[in-house]
PQR file with spaces between the fields and no chain letter, atoms N, CA, C, O and H, PARSE charges and radii, in Angstrom:
ATOM       1  N    MET     1     -27.856    2.609    1.525 -0.4000 1.5000
ATOM       2  CA   MET     1     -26.989    1.529    1.942 -0.0000 2.0000
ATOM       3  C    MET     1     -27.353    1.119    3.370  0.5500 1.7000
ATOM       4  O    MET     1     -27.789    1.933    4.183 -0.5500 1.4000
ATOM       5  N    VAL     2     -27.161   -0.144    3.636 -0.4000 1.5000
ATOM       6  CA   VAL     2     -27.479   -0.698    4.942 -0.0000 2.0000
ATOM       7  C    VAL     2     -26.174   -1.049    5.642  0.5500 1.7000
ATOM       8  O    VAL     2     -25.221   -1.496    5.004 -0.5500 1.4000
ATOM       9  H    VAL     2     -26.806   -0.805    2.976  0.4000 1.0000
ATOM      10  N    SER     3     -26.134   -0.849    6.935 -0.4000 1.5000
ATOM      11  CA   SER     3     -24.947   -1.207    7.703 -0.0000 2.0000
ATOM      12  C    SER     3     -24.694   -2.705    7.600  0.5500 1.7000
ATOM      13  O    SER     3     -25.633   -3.501    7.583 -0.5500 1.4000
ATOM      14  H    SER     3     -26.908   -0.485    7.453  0.4000 1.0000
ATOM      15  N    LEU     4     -23.419   -3.087    7.532 -0.4000 1.5000
ATOM      16  CA   LEU     4     -23.056   -4.504    7.435 -0.0000 2.0000
ATOM      17  C    LEU     4     -23.583   -5.282    8.629  0.5500 1.7000
ATOM      18  O    LEU     4     -23.890   -6.468    8.510 -0.5500 1.4000
ATOM      19  H    LEU     4     -22.656   -2.440    7.545  0.4000 1.0000
ATOM      20  N    LYS     5     -23.691   -4.632    9.770 -0.4000 1.5000
ATOM      21  CA   LYS     5     -24.196   -5.279   10.980 -0.0000 2.0000
ATOM      22  C    LYS     5     -25.620   -5.803   10.762  0.5500 1.7000
ATOM      23  O    LYS     5     -25.968   -6.873   11.263 -0.5500 1.4000
ATOM      24  H    LYS     5     -23.442   -3.668    9.867  0.4000 1.0000
ATOM      25  N    TYR     6     -26.428   -5.072   10.034 -0.4000 1.5000
ATOM      26  CA   TYR     6     -27.820   -5.454    9.816 -0.0000 2.0000
ATOM      27  C    TYR     6     -28.038   -6.182    8.494  0.5500 1.7000
ATOM      28  O    TYR     6     -29.127   -6.696    8.240 -0.5500 1.4000
ATOM      29  H    TYR     6     -26.146   -4.203    9.627  0.4000 1.0000
ATOM      30  N    GLU     7     -27.027   -6.228    7.668 -0.4000 1.5000
ATOM      31  CA   GLU     7     -27.212   -6.807    6.337 -0.0000 2.0000
ATOM      32  C    GLU     7     -26.943   -8.313    6.301  0.5500 1.7000
ATOM      33  O    GLU     7     -27.519   -9.010    5.465 -0.5500 1.4000
ATOM      34  H    GLU     7     -26.142   -5.810    7.874  0.4000 1.0000
ATOM      35  N    ILE     8     -26.090   -8.829    7.176 -0.4000 1.5000
ATOM      36  CA   ILE     8     -25.780  -10.258    7.148 -0.0000 2.0000
ATOM      37  C    ILE     8     -26.252  -10.938    8.429  0.5500 1.7000
ATOM      38  O    ILE     8     -26.371  -10.305    9.478 -0.5500 1.4000
ATOM      39  H    ILE     8     -25.622   -8.263    7.854  0.4000 1.0000
ATOM      40  N    GLU     9     -26.518  -12.230    8.324 -0.4000 1.5000
ATOM      41  CA   GLU     9     -26.914  -13.021    9.472 -0.0000 2.0000
ATOM      42  C    GLU     9     -25.926  -14.164    9.650  0.5500 1.7000
ATOM      43  O    GLU     9     -25.524  -14.791    8.669 -0.5500 1.4000
ATOM      44  H    GLU     9     -26.422  -12.745    7.472  0.4000 1.0000
ATOM      45  N    ASP    10     -25.539  -14.436   10.856 -0.4000 1.5000
ATOM      46  CA   ASP    10     -24.693  -15.586   11.202 -0.0000 2.0000
ATOM      47  C    ASP    10     -23.357  -15.576   10.479  0.5500 1.7000
ATOM      48  O    ASP    10     -22.790  -16.644   10.249 -0.5500 1.4000
ATOM      49  H    ASP    10     -25.866  -13.927   11.652  0.4000 1.0000
ATOM      50  N    LYS    11     -22.833  -14.418   10.114 -0.4000 1.5000
ATOM      51  CA   LYS    11     -21.528  -14.269    9.460 -0.0000 2.0000
ATOM      52  C    LYS    11     -21.385  -15.174    8.236  0.5500 1.7000
ATOM      53  O    LYS    11     -20.322  -15.755    8.018 -0.5500 1.4000
ATOM      54  H    LYS    11     -23.293  -13.550   10.301  0.4000 1.0000
ATOM      55  N    ALA    12     -22.427  -15.294    7.453 -0.4000 1.5000
ATOM      56  CA   ALA    12     -22.414  -16.151    6.269 -0.0000 2.0000
ATOM      57  C    ALA    12     -21.976  -15.415    5.008  0.5500 1.7000
ATOM      58  O    ALA    12     -21.845  -16.044    3.958 -0.5500 1.4000
ATOM      59  H    ALA    12     -23.290  -14.822    7.631  0.4000 1.0000
ATOM      60  N    CYS    13     -21.751  -14.137    5.072 -0.4000 1.5000
ATOM      61  CA   CYS    13     -21.320  -13.303    3.953 -0.0000 2.0000
ATOM      62  C    CYS    13     -22.374  -13.155    2.866  0.5500 1.7000
ATOM      63  O    CYS    13     -22.095  -12.562    1.824 -0.5500 1.4000
ATOM      64  H    CYS    13     -21.857  -13.626    5.925  0.4000 1.0000
ATOM      65  N    ILE    14     -23.548  -13.666    3.073 -0.4000 1.5000
ATOM      66  CA   ILE    14     -24.626  -13.515    2.096 -0.0000 2.0000
ATOM      67  C    ILE    14     -25.544  -12.403    2.593  0.5500 1.7000
ATOM      68  O    ILE    14     -26.049  -12.446    3.715 -0.5500 1.4000
ATOM      69  H    ILE    14     -23.775  -14.148    3.919  0.4000 1.0000
ATOM      70  N    SER    15     -25.748  -11.413    1.739 -0.4000 1.5000
ATOM      71  CA   SER    15     -26.570  -10.275    2.114 -0.0000 2.0000
ATOM      72  C    SER    15     -28.027  -10.688    2.266  0.5500 1.7000
ATOM      73  O    SER    15     -28.589  -11.373    1.412 -0.5500 1.4000
ATOM      74  H    SER    15     -25.338  -11.377    0.828  0.4000 1.0000
ATOM      75  N    VAL    16     -28.623  -10.258    3.369 -0.4000 1.5000
ATOM      76  CA   VAL    16     -30.051  -10.500    3.585 -0.0000 2.0000
ATOM      77  C    VAL    16     -30.870   -9.559    2.720  0.5500 1.7000
ATOM      78  O    VAL    16     -31.988   -9.886    2.322 -0.5500 1.4000
ATOM      79  H    VAL    16     -28.166   -9.701    4.063  0.4000 1.0000
ATOM      80  N    VAL    17     -30.315   -8.397    2.431 -0.4000 1.5000
ATOM      81  CA   VAL    17     -31.035   -7.364    1.692 -0.0000 2.0000
ATOM      82  C    VAL    17     -31.179   -7.733    0.221  0.5500 1.7000
ATOM      83  O    VAL    17     -32.283   -7.693   -0.322 -0.5500 1.4000
ATOM      84  H    VAL    17     -29.407   -8.132    2.755  0.4000 1.0000
ATOM      85  N    ASN    18     -30.045   -8.101   -0.445 -0.4000 1.5000
ATOM      86  CA   ASN    18     -30.131   -8.363   -1.881 -0.0000 2.0000
ATOM      87  C    ASN    18     -29.573   -9.716   -2.307  0.5500 1.7000
ATOM      88  O    ASN    18     -29.572  -10.013   -3.502 -0.5500 1.4000
ATOM      89  H    ASN    18     -29.148   -8.133   -0.004  0.4000 1.0000
ATOM      90  N    GLY    19     -29.103  -10.544   -1.388 -0.4000 1.5000
ATOM      91  CA   GLY    19     -28.665  -11.897   -1.712 -0.0000 2.0000
ATOM      92  C    GLY    19     -27.270  -12.017   -2.301  0.5500 1.7000
ATOM      93  O    GLY    19     -26.877  -13.107   -2.717 -0.5500 1.4000
ATOM      94  H    GLY    19     -29.104  -10.303   -0.417  0.4000 1.0000
ATOM      95  N    ARG    20     -26.506  -10.920   -2.351 -0.4000 1.5000
ATOM      96  CA   ARG    20     -25.152  -10.958   -2.917 -0.0000 2.0000
ATOM      97  C    ARG    20     -24.178  -11.575   -1.928  0.5500 1.7000
ATOM      98  O    ARG    20     -24.379  -11.513   -0.715 -0.5500 1.4000
ATOM      99  H    ARG    20     -26.825  -10.035   -2.013  0.4000 1.0000
ATOM     100  N    ASN    21     -23.117  -12.173   -2.464 -0.4000 1.5000
ATOM     101  CA   ASN    21     -22.043  -12.694   -1.638 -0.0000 2.0000
ATOM     102  C    ASN    21     -21.085  -11.538   -1.351  0.5500 1.7000
ATOM     103  O    ASN    21     -20.330  -11.122   -2.230 -0.5500 1.4000
ATOM     104  H    ASN    21     -22.954  -12.223   -3.449  0.4000 1.0000
ATOM     105  N    LEU    22     -21.115  -11.029   -0.141 -0.4000 1.5000
ATOM     106  CA   LEU    22     -20.324   -9.855    0.200 -0.0000 2.0000
ATOM     107  C    LEU    22     -18.837  -10.180    0.332  0.5500 1.7000
ATOM     108  O    LEU    22     -17.999   -9.311    0.094 -0.5500 1.4000
ATOM     109  H    LEU    22     -21.729  -11.367    0.573  0.4000 1.0000
ATOM     110  N    CYS    23     -18.494  -11.407    0.705 -0.4000 1.5000
ATOM     111  CA   CYS    23     -17.083  -11.787    0.801 -0.0000 2.0000
ATOM     112  C    CYS    23     -16.445  -11.796   -0.583  0.5500 1.7000
ATOM     113  O    CYS    23     -15.296  -11.383   -0.740 -0.5500 1.4000
ATOM     114  H    CYS    23     -19.175  -12.113    0.899  0.4000 1.0000
ATOM     115  N    GLN    24     -17.175  -12.260   -1.579 -0.4000 1.5000
ATOM     116  CA   GLN    24     -16.658  -12.280   -2.945 -0.0000 2.0000
ATOM     117  C    GLN    24     -16.492  -10.854   -3.457  0.5500 1.7000
ATOM     118  O    GLN    24     -15.498  -10.550   -4.116 -0.5500 1.4000
ATOM     119  H    GLN    24     -18.108  -12.595   -1.452  0.4000 1.0000
ATOM     120  N    ALA    25     -17.437   -9.984   -3.168 -0.4000 1.5000
ATOM     121  CA   ALA    25     -17.340   -8.591   -3.592 -0.0000 2.0000
ATOM     122  C    ALA    25     -16.137   -7.923   -2.935  0.5500 1.7000
ATOM     123  O    ALA    25     -15.432   -7.153   -3.587 -0.5500 1.4000
ATOM     124  H    ALA    25     -18.245  -10.231   -2.632  0.4000 1.0000
ATOM     125  N    LEU    26     -15.893   -8.200   -1.669 -0.4000 1.5000
ATOM     126  CA   LEU    26     -14.745   -7.633   -0.976 -0.0000 2.0000
ATOM     127  C    LEU    26     -13.444   -8.138   -1.576  0.5500 1.7000
ATOM     128  O    LEU    26     -12.486   -7.377   -1.716 -0.5500 1.4000
ATOM     129  H    LEU    26     -16.467   -8.825   -1.139  0.4000 1.0000
ATOM     130  N    ARG    27     -13.402   -9.414   -1.932 -0.4000 1.5000
ATOM     131  CA   ARG    27     -12.209   -9.995   -2.546 -0.0000 2.0000
ATOM     132  C    ARG    27     -11.922   -9.328   -3.892  0.5500 1.7000
ATOM     133  O    ARG    27     -10.769   -9.025   -4.196 -0.5500 1.4000
ATOM     134  H    ARG    27     -14.179  -10.032   -1.819  0.4000 1.0000
ATOM     135  N    TYR    28     -12.959   -9.096   -4.699 -0.4000 1.5000
ATOM     136  CA   TYR    28     -12.779   -8.419   -5.989 -0.0000 2.0000
ATOM     137  C    TYR    28     -12.258   -6.996   -5.786  0.5500 1.7000
ATOM     138  O    TYR    28     -11.421   -6.524   -6.556 -0.5500 1.4000
ATOM     139  H    TYR    28     -13.897   -9.342   -4.451  0.4000 1.0000
ATOM     140  N    ASN    29     -12.750   -6.316   -4.758 -0.4000 1.5000
ATOM     141  CA   ASN    29     -12.282   -4.960   -4.481 -0.0000 2.0000
ATOM     142  C    ASN    29     -10.810   -4.957   -4.095  0.5500 1.7000
ATOM     143  O    ASN    29     -10.073   -4.063   -4.511 -0.5500 1.4000
ATOM     144  H    ASN    29     -13.430   -6.699   -4.133  0.4000 1.0000
ATOM     145  N    TRP    30     -10.360   -5.941   -3.306 -0.4000 1.5000
ATOM     146  CA   TRP    30      -8.945   -6.023   -2.929 -0.0000 2.0000
ATOM     147  C    TRP    30      -8.071   -6.305   -4.146  0.5500 1.7000
ATOM     148  O    TRP    30      -6.980   -5.750   -4.271 -0.5500 1.4000
ATOM     149  H    TRP    30     -10.959   -6.667   -2.969  0.4000 1.0000
ATOM     150  N    VAL    31      -8.549   -7.169   -5.044 -0.4000 1.5000
ATOM     151  CA   VAL    31      -7.795   -7.459   -6.271 -0.0000 2.0000
ATOM     152  C    VAL    31      -7.703   -6.203   -7.132  0.5500 1.7000
ATOM     153  O    VAL    31      -6.646   -5.905   -7.687 -0.5500 1.4000
ATOM     154  H    VAL    31      -9.436   -7.620   -4.943  0.4000 1.0000
ATOM     155  N    GLY    32      -8.789   -5.481   -7.241 -0.4000 1.5000
ATOM     156  CA   GLY    32      -8.781   -4.234   -8.014 -0.0000 2.0000
ATOM     157  C    GLY    32      -7.850   -3.201   -7.410  0.5500 1.7000
ATOM     158  O    GLY    32      -7.143   -2.508   -8.142 -0.5500 1.4000
ATOM     159  H    GLY    32      -9.648   -5.723   -6.790  0.4000 1.0000
ATOM     160  N    LEU    33      -7.833   -3.084   -6.094 -0.4000 1.5000
ATOM     161  CA   LEU    33      -6.935   -2.153   -5.426 -0.0000 2.0000
ATOM     162  C    LEU    33      -5.480   -2.547   -5.648  0.5500 1.7000
ATOM     163  O    LEU    33      -4.639   -1.688   -5.909 -0.5500 1.4000
ATOM     164  H    LEU    33      -8.407   -3.648   -5.500  0.4000 1.0000
ATOM     165  N    GLY    34      -5.180   -3.826   -5.549 -0.4000 1.5000
ATOM     166  CA   GLY    34      -3.813   -4.298   -5.781 -0.0000 2.0000
ATOM     167  C    GLY    34      -3.361   -4.031   -7.206  0.5500 1.7000
ATOM     168  O    GLY    34      -2.217   -3.639   -7.435 -0.5500 1.4000
ATOM     169  H    GLY    34      -5.863   -4.524   -5.337  0.4000 1.0000
ATOM     170  N    THR    35      -4.249   -4.241   -8.157 -0.4000 1.5000
ATOM     171  CA   THR    35      -3.926   -3.978   -9.560 -0.0000 2.0000
ATOM     172  C    THR    35      -3.671   -2.492   -9.794  0.5500 1.7000
ATOM     173  O    THR    35      -2.745   -2.127  -10.518 -0.5500 1.4000
ATOM     174  H    THR    35      -5.178   -4.560   -7.970  0.4000 1.0000
ATOM     175  N    ALA    36      -4.480   -1.645   -9.191 -0.4000 1.5000
ATOM     176  CA   ALA    36      -4.307   -0.202   -9.352 -0.0000 2.0000
ATOM     177  C    ALA    36      -2.980    0.259   -8.752  0.5500 1.7000
ATOM     178  O    ALA    36      -2.265    1.051   -9.366 -0.5500 1.4000
ATOM     179  H    ALA    36      -5.233   -1.942   -8.604  0.4000 1.0000
ATOM     180  N    VAL    37      -2.650   -0.227   -7.564 -0.4000 1.5000
ATOM     181  CA   VAL    37      -1.398    0.152   -6.916 -0.0000 2.0000
ATOM     182  C    VAL    37      -0.211   -0.336   -7.733  0.5500 1.7000
ATOM     183  O    VAL    37       0.754    0.405   -7.924 -0.5500 1.4000
ATOM     184  H    VAL    37      -3.232   -0.870   -7.065  0.4000 1.0000
ATOM     185  N    ALA    38      -0.268   -1.579   -8.221 -0.4000 1.5000
ATOM     186  CA   ALA    38       0.823   -2.113   -9.040 -0.0000 2.0000
ATOM     187  C    ALA    38       0.991   -1.306  -10.319  0.5500 1.7000
ATOM     188  O    ALA    38       2.118   -1.071  -10.756 -0.5500 1.4000
ATOM     189  H    ALA    38      -1.052   -2.181   -8.066  0.4000 1.0000
ATOM     190  N    SER    39      -0.107   -0.881  -10.924 -0.4000 1.5000
ATOM     191  CA   SER    39      -0.032   -0.073  -12.146 -0.0000 2.0000
ATOM     192  C    SER    39       0.600    1.282  -11.871  0.5500 1.7000
ATOM     193  O    SER    39       1.405    1.765  -12.667 -0.5500 1.4000
ATOM     194  H    SER    39      -1.023   -1.072  -10.569  0.4000 1.0000
ATOM     195  N    ILE    40       0.242    1.897  -10.757 -0.4000 1.5000
ATOM     196  CA   ILE    40       0.808    3.192  -10.406 -0.0000 2.0000
ATOM     197  C    ILE    40       2.305    3.077  -10.145  0.5500 1.7000
ATOM     198  O    ILE    40       3.082    3.926  -10.582 -0.5500 1.4000
ATOM     199  H    ILE    40      -0.412    1.505  -10.111  0.4000 1.0000
ATOM     200  N    VAL    41       2.709    2.033   -9.438 -0.4000 1.5000
ATOM     201  CA   VAL    41       4.134    1.829   -9.165 -0.0000 2.0000
ATOM     202  C    VAL    41       4.891    1.570  -10.460  0.5500 1.7000
ATOM     203  O    VAL    41       5.984    2.101  -10.654 -0.5500 1.4000
ATOM     204  H    VAL    41       2.078    1.343   -9.083  0.4000 1.0000
ATOM     205  N    ALA    42       4.320    0.758  -11.347 -0.4000 1.5000
ATOM     206  CA   ALA    42       4.973    0.468  -12.624 -0.0000 2.0000
ATOM     207  C    ALA    42       5.112    1.736  -13.466  0.5500 1.7000
ATOM     208  O    ALA    42       6.153    1.960  -14.084 -0.5500 1.4000
ATOM     209  H    ALA    42       3.432    0.327  -11.189  0.4000 1.0000
ATOM     210  N    LEU    43       4.087    2.548  -13.491 -0.4000 1.5000
ATOM     211  CA   LEU    43       4.145    3.785  -14.262 -0.0000 2.0000
ATOM     212  C    LEU    43       5.139    4.787  -13.666  0.5500 1.7000
ATOM     213  O    LEU    43       5.682    5.624  -14.387 -0.5500 1.4000
ATOM     214  H    LEU    43       3.242    2.366  -12.989  0.4000 1.0000
ATOM     215  N    ALA    44       5.376    4.704  -12.371 -0.4000 1.5000
ATOM     216  CA   ALA    44       6.327    5.611  -11.737 -0.0000 2.0000
ATOM     217  C    ALA    44       7.752    5.330  -12.209  0.5500 1.7000
ATOM     218  O    ALA    44       8.597    6.225  -12.180 -0.5500 1.4000
ATOM     219  H    ALA    44       4.936    4.024  -11.785  0.4000 1.0000
ATOM     220  N    PHE    45       8.030    4.106  -12.643 -0.4000 1.5000
ATOM     221  CA   PHE    45       9.364    3.748  -13.068 -0.0000 2.0000
ATOM     222  C    PHE    45       9.578    3.853  -14.573  0.5500 1.7000
ATOM     223  O    PHE    45      10.692    3.648  -15.055 -0.5500 1.4000
ATOM     224  H    PHE    45       7.343    3.379  -12.667  0.4000 1.0000
ATOM     225  N    VAL    46       8.541    4.163  -15.305 -0.4000 1.5000
ATOM     226  CA   VAL    46       8.642    4.298  -16.762 -0.0000 2.0000
ATOM     227  C    VAL    46       9.191    5.676  -17.086  0.5500 1.7000
ATOM     228  O    VAL    46       8.677    6.690  -16.613 -0.5500 1.4000
ATOM     229  H    VAL    46       7.636    4.329  -14.913  0.4000 1.0000
ATOM     230  N    LYS    47      10.240    5.704  -17.898 -0.4000 1.5000
ATOM     231  CA   LYS    47      10.803    6.975  -18.311 -0.0000 2.0000
ATOM     232  C    LYS    47      10.338    7.282  -19.730  0.5500 1.7000
ATOM     233  O    LYS    47      10.387    6.431  -20.618 -0.5500 1.4000
ATOM     234  H    LYS    47      10.658    4.880  -18.283  0.4000 1.0000
ATOM     235  N    ILE    48       9.896    8.496  -19.918 -0.4000 1.5000
ATOM     236  CA   ILE    48       9.451    8.927  -21.238 -0.0000 2.0000
ATOM     237  C    ILE    48      10.514    9.861  -21.790  0.5500 1.7000
ATOM     238  O    ILE    48      10.860   10.863  -21.164 -0.5500 1.4000
ATOM     239  H    ILE    48       9.856    9.187  -19.197  0.4000 1.0000
ATOM     240  N    LYS    49      11.025    9.529  -22.955 -0.4000 1.5000
ATOM     241  CA   LYS    49      12.034   10.369  -23.595 -0.0000 2.0000
ATOM     242  C    LYS    49      11.339   11.506  -24.328  0.5500 1.7000
ATOM     243  O    LYS    49      10.412   11.269  -25.102 -0.5500 1.4000
ATOM     244  H    LYS    49      10.744    8.715  -23.463  0.4000 1.0000
ATOM     245  N    PRO    50      11.775   12.732  -24.093 -0.5600 1.5000
ATOM     246  CA   PRO    50      11.159   13.851  -24.820  0.2800 2.0000
ATOM     247  C    PRO    50      11.580   13.818  -26.281  0.5500 1.7000
ATOM     248  O    PRO    50      12.737   13.537  -26.593 -0.5500 1.4000
ATOM     249  N    SER    51      10.650   14.102  -27.164 -0.4000 1.5000
ATOM     250  CA   SER    51      10.960   14.091  -28.604 -0.0000 2.0000
ATOM     251  C    SER    51      11.401   15.482  -29.014  0.5500 1.7000
ATOM     252  O    SER    51      10.638   16.443  -28.917 -0.5500 1.4000
ATOM     253  H    SER    51       9.710   14.330  -26.910  0.4000 1.0000
ATOM     254  N    ASN    52      12.626   15.578  -29.468 -0.4000 1.5000
ATOM     255  CA   ASN    52      13.191   16.857  -29.921 -0.0000 2.0000
ATOM     256  C    ASN    52      13.378   16.860  -31.405  0.5500 1.7000
ATOM     257  O    ASN    52      13.843   17.852  -31.967 -0.5500 1.4000
ATOM     258  H    ASN    52      13.245   14.797  -29.547  0.4000 1.0000
């Protein structure tokens, strides 16, 4: 992995190393994190009835 300092030029969010849009990748990671946190919170409130 390359440091972000050396990977982008002129704060354009486009990687010099592999040409990926790093801002878009970061946005997807934030959406994934939000979805995971929301799922964990939702599951914390679900009650499971024991089957007797």
